[in-house]
Each structure stands twice: as C-alpha cells, then as structure tokens.
N, C-alpha and C positions, 0 to 999 in steps of 0.2 A: 559647495566648495570640495576641491580633489583632496581625497586622503590618500598616501600613500603608505603600505606595508612593504619593508626591506628584510632580507635576509631571513627568508625564507624559503621551503623549496614546495613548489605548487604540484598536485598531481591532477591537472587541467583537465582530464578525461577527456581531451580531444581526440586520441587516436594517433599523436603524433608520437610515438614508441609505450614501448610499456607509461602506462598510467598516465600518458602525458605530461610526464614530469619533467621539470626544469629546478635543476641541484639550487642554484645563486640567482630566485625568481624575485620578483616583486610584483605589487597588485595594486592597484590605484580603484577607485572610485569617487564616483560624485553621483552623490544624493542614494538614489536608488539602485543607481546602473555601473556595471563596471564598464571601467575606460579604459584599462591595459592589464594583460596577465602575460607573464613573457618575464627573458631575463633581466636581470638589475640591470644592469649597466642601457638597457635601452629605453629605462621607465621614464613616463614625463617628469615636469616638474610638478610640488605639490606644495598646497596651504600647508599641509603637517605629512607628517613621515613618524612611522612608529616601525622600530626596531624589533623583530621578534624573536630572535636568537636563533635562529633557523629553527624555526618550529615548521609542520606542514601544514598545508592550506587543501583543504579539497574543496568541491562544491557542498553544496549544502545536499543534508541524505532528505531523499523522497521516498516515502512510507505509503505504497500504490495500493493495498488492500489490508483494512481492516474494520473492525464492529467496535468501538469505542464506546460509544455509546448501550449501555445496558443495565439493566438492574441486580442488584443478586451475586449468585457467582453459584458456580458447579464443582465445587471440592469434594463434593460426596459421589457426583458421579465419575470423576476421575478416580476417588478413591475405589469406586466399583467396578470399575477399567482395571484397576493393578489387579485386582481379585478374580478376573477373565471372563467379565462381562461385557459382550460386544457393543461398539457404539449404535448399530443399528439396534440391536435387543434395548438397551435404554432408551432408544428414541419410541419403540414400539409402546414401550412402559408410557407413555406422555411424559418422559424427561427429554434431554437435548433440548433443541431449539425452544420445544413449547414450555418447559423450565421457564428459560430465561424470558418469553411472552409474559408469561404469569406475574413475572418479578418486574419487568419493566411498564407493564400496562400500571402495574399496584402503584408504582415509584411517582414522585412529585416531582416537575421540573428541575426543582431546584436539588433534591438528591441524583437527580442522575446528570445532571451537569458538575454537582461536585465531584461525583464519581470518578466522570469521561474528562475534568478536566487535570485531574491528578493523572490519569494513564497517561494524558497529552503532554503534561509538564515532564515526565519521565522522559518521551520522546525527545521532549527539543531540546532536553537538557543532554540528551547523547547524540545532539547533530541533526536533528529531523525538522525542515525547514517549509515541508510541504506533505502532506498529509489527504488520502484519500477515508470516507466515515461511510461506512454503508448504515441505513435502517435496517429493518428486517425484524425486528424483536417487539413490531407492534400488533402487524399484522391485521390489522384493521385503521380506516382510513386516518381517524383521530391521531392514536399513538405513530402513527407511519409519519403524517406531518409534523406531530410533535420533534421526534426524533431528528428528523431533517434540519427544522428553524433551529431546534441547539446544536446540530452541528454548523450551521451559518452563523452562530454567532459565537462558537469559540473563537476566531481571532481576534474578536475585539477581550478574550480573557489573557492570551498568551502570542507570541509572535510566531504565527504557523498559518502558510495558507492551505485553506482545506477545500478538498472536492469532494460535494455531497454525492452520494449513490442512491436511487431509490431501490431498495431489495424488498418489496413486498413479497416477489415469489420466491420468498425464504424456504416455506413449510407452508400446509394446509393450515390455515386459522381454525383454532380449537370448534370455532360456531359451527364450521363446514365439514367435518370429521372425516368421510368419504365421500365428499362431494368436490374433491379437487377440480372438475370443470367450472361448475358452479364460483369457487373462491377465484380460478382465474378468470370470470367474468368479471366479478368484483375488481380485482385488480386492473382489468383491461380498460372495465367503464366506469370506473367512480373512480379510485386511485388516481389512478394516471394521469388522465385528464385532470384534475382538480393538482396534482401536485406538477404538471406542467405549466398551467395556469398561472398558478403563483413563484413560478421559480425557485422550487425550492433543489429541482436536483439537476444536477451536471450530466448523469447516466443512468442507466437504468440496469440493474443486474437481474439472475435469478440463479436457482440452483437445477441443474437438472443432471438429476443421479435419483436409482432405484428409490430410494426413502425421501425424494420431494415430487420432482416435476418430469412429464416427459418431454420425449424433445418437441412432438405436436402443442403440447401445452405452452412449454418457452417459444415455441416459434409465434404464438399469439402473443403472446408478450411482447416479444421482437417486433413483431409486425405494429403493435399500437404505437410502441416508445416511435419508432420513424416515423409514424404518421405525425407523430406532434414534437417532431423535431430533435428527440433525443437518440444521442448515441446508447450503445447496449456495451454490455462485458457480459463474464460467464463463469459459475461455481462450474467447472467440466471435468468429466472422468476422473473425479478423486476416488472413487470406491469401484468403479467399475468402466470398462470402456461402453461408455453409453453412445458414440459418435457426439459429445456436447464440442470438442474442437471444429468440427469441418461445418456445424451447425455457427458456432459464433461466429466464423470466418465468414462463413454465404451472406452474414448480416451484418462484416466490414464491423466488427465487434474491434475496440481498442484491446482490448485484454479479453484472455481464456485463460484462467487461473485455475489453481492444482495440478490437473493433469497427468497424475500417475499413472494411470489407465488409458494415456492417449494413444493411436497405434498411428505407422508409419501412413495412411491416409490424412487420418487428422492433423499431424505436424506438415506434411505437404500442403494442406490447406491452410495451413497458419501462415505457412511461408510467402503462398501466393497472395495472401491478402494481405500480408503485413500487419496482422495482427499480433498482438507482443502476448509472450509467454509468461506469466507472473506464477511463481514457485514459491511453492510456501513450506519452508523446510520446519517452523515450529509448530503447525499441525503434522507432519510428518513425524518427528521427535514422539509429540506427546502423547500422540495415536499410539505411537510404537510400531508404525507402519513398518511392511517390507517390501514393497512394490513402489521401487524409487520413479521420479519422472524421470523420463526418456532426455536426460543432460546431453549426452553426445550427440544423437537424432536429432535433436531440435538447434545444437550449435553445429553440424554438417550440412543442415537445410538451412541454414543462416536466416532461425528467425530470433529474434530479438527476446532476451530471456532477463528480466526485472526477476527479482525477491520482497516481499514483505513479509510485516512480522505476523498478519491474519490474526492480529491483537484480537481478540475475543475470549466469551469465558467458561467455551466447553472445551474444546480441542487445541485451543493456544492462546495460551493468558501470559503474553508474550510484549515488552515494551523495552527491547533491548533490539533496536535495526544493528547493531553490532556481533551479538551475539547471533539474530537469524545469520546475518553474514557468517558467522563460524562455522554454524549448522550446515549449512549450503557447501562448505566448503571438505569439513570433513566427514558428511556422510552422503554428500553427493561429487565430489572432484572437482567443484569449480576451483579456478586459481585463485587467490588474494584479488588480482588483478579483475576478474572477472562478476564476482563478488563485490567489489567498490563499483565497477559500472551497472551489474545489476541492480544498484541505492543509490543511482545518480541516473544518469544519463538515460538508463535502458528504463526505469524508471519513469522518468518525466514523460518520454512514447508511449508508456503504460497509459500518461495518463492526459495527453494529447497539449503536453505543456514544455516542447524539449526545443521552442521556441524562442523561450526567454527565461530556462533556468535548467539545469544537470549536467553543465559543464563551465569552466573558468573560463570565459572569453570577453573581449568588449562588445556591447550591447544587452549582454545577458543582465538577468538581477542579481545585483548583489549580494546575493543567497549565498555563506562561505561556513567553514567552522575552523577554525585553528584550534589545530590538534598538539599538544605533548608528545609528539613522535618525530620520528626521523624519517620514516619508510612507512608507506601505504600499507603495508605489508603490516604492521606494527595492529591496525585496526580493526582487522577479525581473528587476529591472533591471541588476545590477551582478555580471558573469557571472564565475563562478570565486570573486567574495568572499564571506567569509563575517561577515556584520556581526553575528552574534550576542554580545550581551555579556554575558549571562547564561540562563539555563535554568532553570528552575522545576518541578519534578515532584513532584507532590502535595506542594506546599508547600515543600520543601527544593529549598533554591540549590545547580545541580549544574551544572559546567560537566566532559562527557566531555571526554578526549584525543580526539584526533584517531588514537588506535590506531599 
C-alpha cells in the first residue's frame, strides 16, 4: 500500500541544488521502498496521505564509526586529562583501551546489551537509521566474537540496521604485553578465520598509530582480511602522520578514519582509491586536540568526507549525531549542507551502502526522518536539541525512546 506524505520540505541530498531541497514536496513509499520523492504537484496517487504541516524530511542519518558495545566508563581518565595528563601517558599506565577491555571481559552479555541498547536508542531517537558498530574491547577471540554477536542482535531490539566491524587490532591484548607481533599472529591466524567463517563481520578495522600497531603489522591484518573476502577500514593518522591514509587506500579501504595528521600524499591516495574520509569531531573536541583534519585539502581533492559520532568510552562518549555535525561546522568549517551530506549520503558510501540509502530517491529504502524544522541548517544549529518529530525505518514509523 502506497503511503504519501505531503506539505513537506524535502532535503533529498541528491546534489540537485543546495541540500537537494524541494520546498513544496511529497514523499511516497510502498512497504520498505521509496517510490517518489519530488514536488507535490507530480506526486502519485496513494491509499493514504498525511499532511505534515510544512515539516522538513531528510534521509535517515547514518553513523559510520562507533564503538557502542563496551563495559564500564572512563570518566576518571577524562578527569585526569583535564588535569593535564596526556592520552598516551594514560594508555602507558594500563588505562585507555585496556581499561575498557578489562571491564568488557568482566561484563556479562545482558549487561553489555543493556548498556549498548541505551546508547543506540538515543542515536535512533535523534534520527540514526543505520549504524556501524566495532568490536575491539575484547582482544581475545571469545570476547571479540561475543561483541560482534551482540552487535548483530541489536536490530532485533531497535529499528536500525547494523554493520559490524571486527577491530581485534585495536590494542595489544594484555596477555601479549610486549609481544605485538605475536598478538597480530593471533588476530590473523585464529580470530579472523573464525569470525569470517561465522559471518560475524562486514569489515575489518585496525588502529595504525604510535601507541597501537605499525604499518607492517596493519598490512598483515589487511592482507589476511582480503584473503578471507572482507573489506577493510582504518583508524589512521589520528595522533601522528604514520602513513595510515595511504595504507588504507592501497588496500581499497572503505574508509580511513580520524586523519588529523594525514599528509598531502595520503589525501591524494584516498582520492585515487575512492576511500571515504570519516572524520570524528567528538574525539577531537573531547581530547582537546589542536591539529584538525585537513578538511579544505580533502575537499579540494574531491575526497568524500563523512562524519561519525565515534561513540566510545574513552575519547568520544557522544550519542548525538546532530551535535557531531555542529562540532564539524563550528570547529572545522563544514557548511551545514556538508555536515548533513556527511551523515547521510557520504556516510552511506563509507559503509558501502549508497546503493540503497543516504538520499531520498525512488528505489531506495524508506529510511527517513521528519523534523520539526523548516530548513536543514537548523539540524546542526540547535546544540543539544532533538527536533526529530518521527523516524521511519524501512517504511515503518518508529520513535525509539532515549533509554
């Protein structure tokens, strides 16, 4: 049965003018699929029509980089950083990622699920209809698989599509301490084959950085992922220029994420490979970093740029996609249109999902948000507000509570 929404402004994000904006628009969908998005005067007949009083409709928001499943929190580390202790120093003391690993390993499935569901419910209530969730807080095969299974099960709890990413190469597991190469052996020869055989991951990620893994170690992970038919993505050049962007591009990565220190050569490599740059303003803000990603250079090179919340316990406990967009505009000079594109169509490309979501077009999924707003610029503008009036996931009107 075709349903029709009329008296709306559509921000279709199709590239036809700013925001793909249609002032007197209509949106029709049949089941899970959009069948029309355009001027009201040309809308098809429908079994049911709903007047939305001039409200704004955008595609469902897409969060292409999160670490939603974890135990505990790191508020005390944040307090230490505010007192002047560096992130790298906290990590060297056994804090940072390893602190969350201990909490996650100790937590039962029910506790992990309850906490992850609450975080995801907030994202959904703010318009997110697709999210990527990484593992990486287990660092042993059993816990990594447990995290990925929980990620896969979340759509049964909430109206959202989940892409699961294996991030075993997030940090050296405590059992391996000074034996990073031996831990990479474990990731490549034990974890990855089992995870691939079980179909638990859509992609493989790694943290290529001075406090994590070298390029050579990351290459081993990526080569093994390729052998197993899995796409890759990379935490790259966040704290230093380690050549991560170029490495990601060489392996045809879906995305290279963070990129604060990426060089001109890295940007050129991303552009040539079609790898999406995913920038994470929440982490930049929360860590009080001074080195911003090279947004203007990425823009000039024609690299697709997406924005994500990077929701995680240590460096970006952020569950508002709109605030992530605001940070990108205020801190880095994104235009509001670029920010909205970065959490719709560009984020869809970062997850290899642009074929069926990210814009309002016939044939795509009926994933969209009705906002109590007149213009798209209002979405990143109102800090801390949630103007979502209704969220539609695969044609069903949903409104996840904020848990």
